[in-house]
C-alpha positions in Angstrom: -13.4 19.5 17.1 -14.3 16.5 19.4 -12.1 13.5 19.6 -13.5 9.8 20.0 -11.2 7.3 21.1 -13.4 3.5 20.3 -10.6 1.4 20.4 -8.6 2.8 23.5 -12.5 2.0 25.1 -11.8 -1.6 24.7 -9.6 -1.2 27.4 -6.3 -2.3 28.9 -6.0 -6.0 26.9 -6.0 -4.1 23.4 -3.5 -1.4 24.4 -1.6 1.0 26.6 -1.7 4.4 27.2 1.3 6.2 26.7 2.6 9.7 25.8 4.3 10.6 23.1 8.0 11.3 23.5 8.9 14.9 22.5 11.0 15.6 19.5 13.0 18.3 20.1 13.5 21.4 17.5 10.6 20.1 15.4 10.1 21.5 12.1 7.6 21.0 9.0 8.9 19.3 6.0 5.5 18.3 4.3 1.8 19.0 5.0 -1.5 17.7 3.3 -3.4 20.5 2.7 -5.5 18.5 0.3 -5.9 15.7 2.7 -7.2 18.3 5.5 -9.9 19.5 2.9 -11.1 16.4 2.1 -11.2 15.2 6.0 -13.2 18.8 6.8 -10.4 19.1 9.1 -9.7 22.7 10.4 -7.3 24.4 7.5 -5.7 26.6 10.6 -3.1 23.4 11.1 -1.4 24.5 8.3 1.8 25.6 9.2 0.5 25.8 12.7 2.8 26.2 16.2 0.4 24.3 17.9 -0.5 21.5 15.3 3.7 21.1 15.0 4.0 20.5 19.1 1.0 18.0 18.4 2.3 16.1 15.5 5.7 16.1 16.8 4.9 14.0 19.5 5.3 17.7 22.0 1.7 17.9 22.9 -1.8 17.0 22.5 -5.5 18.2 22.0 -8.1 17.9 24.8 -10.0 15.0 23.9 -6.9 12.9 22.5 -6.3 9.8 24.2 -2.8 8.1 22.9 -2.6 4.7 23.0 -0.5 1.7 21.5 -1.9 -1.4 20.6 -0.7 -4.7 21.2 -0.5 -7.4 18.5 1.2 -10.6 17.9 2.1 -12.3 14.1 3.9 -14.1 11.5 7.6 -12.6 9.9 8.6 -14.3 7.0 6.6 -17.3 7.6 7.4 -17.5 11.3 5.5 -16.9 14.7 7.3 -14.2 16.0 5.0 -13.8 18.7 4.0 -10.5 20.6 4.5 -7.4 18.3 2.5 -4.4 19.1 3.0 -0.9 18.0 6.6 -0.3 18.6 7.0 3.1 17.3 2.9 4.2 16.3 0.6 5.8 18.5 -2.9 6.3 17.8 -4.0 9.8 19.1 -7.8 9.1 18.4 -10.5 9.3 16.0 -12.2 12.2 14.4 -15.5 12.3 12.4 -15.9 13.2 9.1 -18.9 13.1 6.5 -17.5 10.1 5.5 -17.0 7.9 8.6 -14.5 8.1 11.3 -10.8 8.6 11.0 -7.9 7.5 13.5 -4.4 9.3 13.3 -1.3 7.9 14.6 1.9 9.4 14.6 4.7 6.8 13.6 8.3 7.6 15.1 6.9 9.4 18.3 9.4 7.1 20.9 9.0 4.3 22.5 6.1 2.1 23.8 5.9 -0.6 26.1 6.0 -2.8 22.6 9.2 -1.4 21.4 11.0 -4.3 22.1 14.5 -3.5 21.9 13.7 -0.5 19.6 13.9 3.0 20.2 10.2 4.2 18.7 11.5 6.4 16.4 11.3 6.5 12.6 14.0 8.4 10.7 13.7 11.4 7.9 14.5 8.8 5.4 12.1 6.1 5.9 9.2 9.0 6.6 9.9 10.6 3.7 9.1 7.6 1.8 6.1 6.3 3.8 4.6 9.8 3.2 4.6 10.1 -0.2 4.2 6.2 -1.2 0.7 6.6 0.5 -0.3 9.8 -1.4 1.1 8.0 -4.5 -1.2 4.8 -3.7 -4.1 7.0 -3.2 -3.4 8.6 -6.3 -3.6 5.5 -8.4 -6.8 4.8 -6.7 -5.3 2.1 -4.6 -6.6 1.6 -1.3 -4.3 2.6 1.3 -3.5 4.6 4.8 -2.9 8.4 4.0 -0.1 10.8 5.1 -1.5 14.2 6.9 2.1 15.5 7.5 5.7 14.9 7.9 8.1 16.5 10.5 11.5 16.6 11.1 14.1 16.9 13.8 17.4 17.0 14.5 17.0 14.1 16.9 19.8 11.8 16.0 18.6 8.2 15.6 21.0 5.4 14.8 20.2 3.0 12.1 22.6 1.3 9.8 24.4 5.0 10.4 23.4 7.8 12.5 20.5 9.7 11.2 18.1 12.3 11.8 14.7 11.6 13.3 11.1 12.2 11.5 7.2 12.0 12.5 4.6 10.9 9.9 0.7 12.1 11.0 -0.9 9.0 9.2 -4.7 8.4 9.0 -7.0 5.4 8.3 -10.3 4.2 9.2 -8.3 1.3 11.2 -5.2 0.3 11.7 -6.5 -3.1 13.2 -4.1 -5.9 11.4 -4.4 -9.6 10.9 -1.9 -9.7 13.7 -4.5 -8.6 16.3 -6.6 -11.3 15.8 -3.5 -13.7 16.0 -2.5 -12.3 19.4 -5.7 -12.7 21.5 -6.1 -16.3 19.4 -3.3 -17.4 20.5 -4.1 -16.8 24.6 -6.0 -19.9 25.1 -7.4 -18.0 28.4 -8.4 -14.8 27.0 -10.7 -15.8 23.8 -13.6 -13.3 25.4 -10.8 -11.0 24.1 -10.7 -12.2 20.7 -14.4 -12.0 20.7 -14.4 -8.6 21.8 -12.5 -7.3 19.2 -14.4 -9.2 16.4 -17.6 -7.8 17.4 -15.9 -4.3 17.4 -14.3 -4.7 14.2 -17.7 -5.9 12.5 -20.0 -3.1 14.4 -17.5 -0.2 13.4 -16.2 -1.5 10.2 -18.2 -4.2 8.6 -21.9 -3.4 9.9 -23.1 -3.2 6.4 -22.0 -7.1 5.4 -24.3 -9.4 4.4 -24.5 -12.7 6.1 -24.2 -15.1 3.6 -22.6 -17.8 5.3 -24.5 -18.0 8.2 -21.8 -17.0 11.1 -20.9 -13.6 11.7 -17.1 -14.1 11.8 -17.2 -16.4 8.7 -18.2 -13.8 6.9 -15.7 -11.1 8.7 -13.0 -13.6 7.3 -14.7 -13.8 3.4 -15.0 -10.0 3.7 -11.6 -9.6 4.4 -10.9 -12.5 1.8 -12.5 -10.5 -0.9 -10.6 -6.9 0.0 -7.5 -8.8 0.1 -8.0 -9.9 -3.3 -8.4 -6.9 -4.7 -6.2 -5.2 -3.3 -3.7 -7.4 -4.5 -4.8 -7.6 -7.9 -4.3 -4.0 -8.0 -0.8 -4.2 -6.6 0.3 -6.6 -9.2 -1.1 -4.5 -12.0 0.7 -1.3 -11.2 3.7 -3.4 -10.8 4.1 -2.7 -6.6 6.1 -4.9 -4.6 5.3 -3.9 -0.9 8.7 -6.1 0.7 7.4 -6.9 3.8 4.1 -8.8 3.8 4.2 -10.1 7.5 0.5 -10.7 9.1 0.9 -7.7 11.1 1.4 -5.8 8.1 -2.5 -6.8 6.9 -5.1 -4.5 7.1 -8.4 -6.0 7.8 -9.8 -3.3 5.8 -7.8 -4.4 2.7 -5.5 -1.1 2.8 -1.6 -0.7 1.9 -0.5 -0.6 5.1 3.3 -0.1 6.5 5.8 1.3 3.9 8.8 0.0 4.4 10.9 -1.6 1.2 8.5 -1.1 -0.8 9.0 -0.6 -4.4 7.5 0.2 -7.7 8.7 -2.4 -10.6 11.6 -0.6 -13.4 12.5 -3.2 -15.3 9.8 -6.1 -15.5 11.3 -9.2 -13.3 8.0 -11.3 -12.0 10.7 -12.9 -9.1 12.1 -9.2 -8.4 12.6 -9.3 -4.4 12.3 -5.3 -3.3 13.4 -6.3 0.0 17.4 -6.5 0.8 16.3 -8.2 4.3 14.6 -11.2 2.1 16.6 -13.4 1.6 14.8 -16.0 0.4 12.9 -14.0 -1.6 9.4 -15.1 0.2 8.2 -11.6 -0.7 9.1 -11.2 -4.5 6.4 -9.8 -6.6 4.9 -13.0 -8.5 4.9 -14.7 -4.7 2.4 -11.6 -3.6 -0.8 -13.2 -4.4 0.0 -16.3 -2.7 1.4 -14.7 0.5 -1.6 -12.9 0.8 -4.0 -16.3 0.9 -1.1 -17.3 3.5 -1.5 -14.8 5.9 -5.3 -15.1 5.3 -5.5 -18.9 6.4 -3.3 -17.6 9.1 -6.4 -14.8 10.0 -9.0 -17.5 9.5 -7.0 -19.9 12.2 -7.0 -17.0 14.6 -10.8 -16.8 13.8 -11.6 -20.4 14.2 -12.4 -20.1 18.0 -15.3 -18.2 16.9 -16.1 -19.4 13.5 -15.9 -23.3 15.2 -16.1 -24.9 11.7 -13.3 -25.5 9.5 -15.4 -26.5 6.6 -16.9 -23.0 6.9 -13.9 -21.2 7.4 -12.5 -22.4 4.3 -16.1 -21.5 2.2 -15.0 -18.2 3.4 -11.4 -18.1 2.3 -11.5 -19.9 -0.9 -13.6 -16.9 -2.9 -10.0 -15.3 -2.5 -8.8 -17.5 -5.2 -11.7 -16.7 -7.7 -12.1 -13.2 -6.6 -8.2 -12.2 -7.4 -8.1 -14.2 -10.8 -11.0 -12.0 -12.0 -9.8 -8.9 -10.7 -6.1 -9.8 -12.1 -7.6 -10.4 -15.3 -10.0 -7.3 -15.7 -7.2 -5.3 -14.7 -4.5 -6.6 -17.6 -7.5 -6.6 -20.1 -8.0 -3.0 -19.1 -4.3 -2.2 -19.3 -4.7 -3.4 -22.8 -7.3 -2.2 -23.8 -9.7 -5.2 -24.5 -13.0 -6.1 -22.7 -14.2 -9.9 -22.1 -17.1 -9.6 -24.3 -17.0 -13.5 -24.4 -15.6 -16.5 -23.0 -13.5 -16.7 -26.6 -12.5 -12.7 -26.1 -11.4 -13.7 -22.4 -9.6 -16.5 -23.6 -7.8 -14.4 -26.2 -6.9 -11.9 -23.9 -5.6 -14.0 -21.2 -3.3 -15.7 -24.2 -2.2 -12.0 -25.0 -1.9 -11.2 -21.7 0.8 -13.7 -20.5 2.3 -13.6 -23.6 3.5 -10.2 -23.4 4.2 -10.5 -19.6 6.4 -13.4 -20.7 8.4 -11.2 -23.4 8.9 -8.2 -20.8 10.1 -10.6 -18.4 12.6 -12.0 -21.0 14.1 -8.3 -21.4 13.4 -6.9 -18.1 11.3 -4.2 -20.2 10.7 -1.5 -18.1 6.8 -1.8 -16.9 5.5 1.6 -16.7 7.1 3.0 -20.0 5.8 -0.2 -21.4 2.0 0.2 -20.3 2.0 4.0 -20.8 3.4 3.7 -24.7 1.3 1.3 -25.5 -1.7 3.2 -24.4 -0.5 5.7 -26.7 0.0 3.3 -29.4 -2.9 1.3 -29.3 -5.6 3.5 -30.7 -3.4 3.7 -34.0 -4.3 1.3 -36.5 -0.7 1.6 -38.8 1.3 -1.0 -37.1 4.3 2.0 -38.4 2.7 4.9 -36.4 5.8 6.6 -34.6 3.6 5.5 -31.2 4.2 1.8 -32.5 7.8 2.3 -32.7 8.2 3.9 -29.3 6.8 0.5 -27.8 9.2 -1.4 -30.0 12.2 0.8 -29.0 11.6 -0.6 -25.5 12.6 -4.4 -27.1 15.5 -5.8 -28.1 13.8 -8.8 -30.1 11.5 -6.6 -32.0 10.6 -9.6 -33.9 9.0 -11.7 -31.1 6.9 -8.0 -30.4 5.7 -7.5 -33.5 4.7 -10.8 -33.7 2.6 -10.0 -30.5 1.9 -6.5 -31.7 0.1 -8.6 -34.6 -2.2 -10.5 -32.5 -2.9 -7.4 -30.4 -3.6 -5.2 -33.1 -6.1 -8.1 -34.4 -8.0 -8.5 -31.1 -8.6 -4.9 -30.7 -10.4 -4.8 -34.4 -12.2 -7.9 -33.2 -13.7 -5.9 -30.1 -13.5 -2.9 -31.7 -14.6 -1.1 -28.3 -13.2 2.6 -29.0 -13.7 3.4 -25.0 -11.9 0.6 -23.6 -8.9 2.0 -25.8 -9.3 5.4 -24.4 -9.5 4.3 -21.0 -6.1 3.2 -20.9 -4.3 6.3 -20.3 -6.5 6.3 -16.9 -5.4 2.9 -15.9 -1.9 3.2 -17.0 -0.2 5.6 -14.9 2.7 7.6 -16.5 4.2 8.7 -13.1 4.7 6.3 -10.0 7.1 6.7 -6.9 10.2 5.1 -8.4 12.7 4.6 -6.3 15.5 6.8 -7.6 13.1 9.6 -7.5 12.3 9.1 -3.9 15.8 9.1 -3.2 16.8 12.4 -5.0 14.0 13.7 -2.8 15.6 12.0 0.6 18.9 13.3 -0.4 18.0 16.8 -1.0 16.1 17.0 2.4 18.7 15.5 4.4 20.3 19.0 3.0 17.4 21.1 4.3 15.7 21.4 0.8 12.3 19.9 0.9 11.3 20.9 -2.8 11.7 17.8 -4.2 9.3 16.1 -1.6 6.7 18.7 -2.5 7.4 18.1 -6.6 6.7 14.6 -6.1 3.9 14.9 -3.9 2.2 17.0 -6.2 2.8 15.3 -9.5 1.8 11.6 -8.1 -1.7 13.2 -7.0 -2.3 13.1 -11.0 -0.4 10.2 -12.2 -2.1 9.2 -15.2 -1.9 12.9 -16.3 0.7 13.9 -18.9 2.0 16.8 -16.9 4.6 17.3 -19.6 6.7 20.0 -17.9 7.7 17.0 -15.5 8.5 14.1 -18.4 11.8 13.7 -17.1 9.9 11.8 -14.1 8.7 9.3 -16.3 11.9 8.4 -18.0 14.0 5.2 -17.9 16.0 4.9 -14.4 19.4 6.1 -14.3 21.9 3.4 -14.3 22.6 3.5 -10.2 18.7 3.1 -9.4 19.5 -0.6 -9.9 22.4 0.1 -7.0 19.6 1.5 -4.3 19.1 -1.9 -1.2 16.0 -1.1 0.4 15.6 -3.2 3.7 13.2 -3.3 6.6 15.3 -0.5 8.3 13.9 1.8 5.5 
């Protein structure tokens, strides 16, 4: 196949050429055959020794030009200065009928931007990224994708001694907010900022309507709208990213960099999934606000090109309205309700907020509640077994029954059977809970990768019943609350 290297062609100000560091005795942990097929990549890559060498950092195919890109960013709200691909290497891009895609190796050794790090990833964190990126794709949420996962007995020291792994991940682009921040903070290199912005507009936003009269303001507007849509989808499935630094924000509105992520078990709006987030900056309920803060940082980075503060704010402000609209639409769909009139919309919002408040007060299991509600909603009899199953999730049954009566009344008023039937396609039965991935990790550490395959196949179709896997949709075990996930994860 033909490899293209458009980002590398921008020049040495944007990236450094660096060869991946070989990982000894590599072995396949998992391969994504469906993704190969979807992108028209050679099926012979499967279980191919040559592909194993390339995706473990032990070889290259002709035409590949491995690079690490430089970027900067705000981490936990503070300017961190220069960062860059410390353990990621882009091998190049390939063309598909859907467009061009870039392949990166994550964990392939040191780069000029590794700082004090070793450039490696461990099996534990690599399994988490491989599975979660594909789980998000199954949920229909924009994300980077995982092509393969390779392990190695190479020792890597984190909190303890672990073994190395390399994830091959794919996206149309891995350009981050931090790429723009990097050049905006170099007063003598603003030409590079313009070059990066023009590159992004040309290759990823070429069909954007120029509504603001300034291409860079229009770029900011489109990124704001994509980010608003993404954040609403995260909130609707109870996904916590855990480390929403500006260098972890995709310019394309993709979910990027799976570290201390978590899908909520018991619903706690203030839940902090990242053990390293001591101030709770990236708690679940703060994610939409943090995304706007990050967009503001991007807007500041683009100011030398926009050169009009009022215009930049016009590009940023639509985020708030777009997020609210997407959030309301998602949660209305989760309840099988349609906003037919303004009065309906107001009533629906009240139902959503009241239910979330009740769930939060009892730490009701997020995924189970919405799924059971999907089965109960079609039944008008409030005493139906399906409604009993929902009530069983609450200690304060009377409060829930009062909410249920209002909800069923609203369902009758709106009488849209199609919306109710569609609840099962928007409320997943299966998500990648922390305890599920922890079991897969522990088995893989013993050389048994079967649970990785099981979860991978299960989460490709998270809305299907798949009754043989019912246990994966159960309440989490007590020990799940003891799992601590940090930035090293």
